[in-house]
C-alpha positions in Angstrom: 99.2 100.4 77.4 99.8 97.0 78.2 97.5 96.6 81.2 100.2 95.8 83.6 98.2 96.9 86.4 99.3 99.7 89.2 102.6 98.2 90.8 105.8 98.9 91.3 107.8 98.6 88.2 104.7 99.4 86.3 104.2 102.4 83.5 101.3 102.8 86.2 103.7 102.4 89.3 102.9 106.1 89.6 100.3 105.4 92.3 102.7 104.1 94.7 104.1 107.8 94.7 101.0 109.5 94.4 100.2 107.4 97.7 103.3 108.9 99.3 102.6 112.4 98.5 99.1 112.1 100.1 100.4 110.6 103.2 102.9 113.2 103.5 100.8 116.5 102.3 97.5 115.2 104.1 95.1 117.3 101.2 91.7 117.9 102.0 90.4 116.0 99.0 92.2 113.9 96.2 91.0 113.7 92.9 92.0 110.6 90.8 91.3 110.1 87.2 92.1 107.0 85.3 90.9 104.8 82.6 87.7 102.7 82.9 89.5 99.5 83.2 90.7 100.1 86.7 87.1 98.7 87.4 87.6 95.1 86.2 91.3 94.4 86.4 93.7 92.4 86.3 92.6 89.3 84.7 93.6 86.9 87.5 91.9 89.0 90.2 88.8 91.0 88.9 88.6 94.6 90.5 91.9 94.0 92.4 93.6 97.5 91.0 90.4 99.3 91.9 90.1 97.4 95.4 93.6 98.7 95.6 93.1 102.5 94.9 90.3 102.2 97.7 92.3 100.2 100.0 95.1 102.7 100.1 92.7 105.5 100.7 91.0 103.9 103.4 94.1 102.9 105.1 95.3 106.7 104.7 91.7 107.7 106.7 90.1 108.7 103.4 86.9 108.0 102.5 85.4 107.7 98.3 83.4 108.5 96.0 83.7 107.6 92.3 81.8 107.7 89.3 82.2 106.7 85.3 82.1 109.3 82.6 82.5 109.2 79.1 84.4 111.8 77.6 81.3 112.8 75.2 79.7 113.8 78.5 81.8 116.5 78.6 81.6 117.6 75.0 84.7 115.6 73.5 83.7 113.8 70.2 84.4 110.6 71.3 83.1 108.1 74.1 86.3 107.1 76.1 85.0 106.3 79.2 86.9 107.4 82.7 86.9 106.7 86.1 87.1 110.1 88.4 87.6 109.3 92.6 87.5 111.7 94.7 88.6 111.1 98.5 88.1 113.0 101.4 88.8 112.4 105.0 86.4 110.1 106.6 83.6 111.5 108.3 83.7 114.9 106.1 81.7 114.0 102.8 82.2 116.3 100.5 
């Protein structure tokens, strides 16, 4: 994409809707998958997108663990790296 980020009005503005649903549904676990650039963007504030995701989860009472996994690690013929985040209620480590 155009790396516009995860803010309102962007192609990735879906994150705000996900946050709303997590708040309403209060799931036992939340699994988020995204592109590797989530860790580094945006250019004006390195790591800001990832910080927002973790911060939003923390504000809702979730802890999180994450890993960077290449598609080839799961048997795909390409190297595309994805970020997987697993969040769970604070104090209830999965």
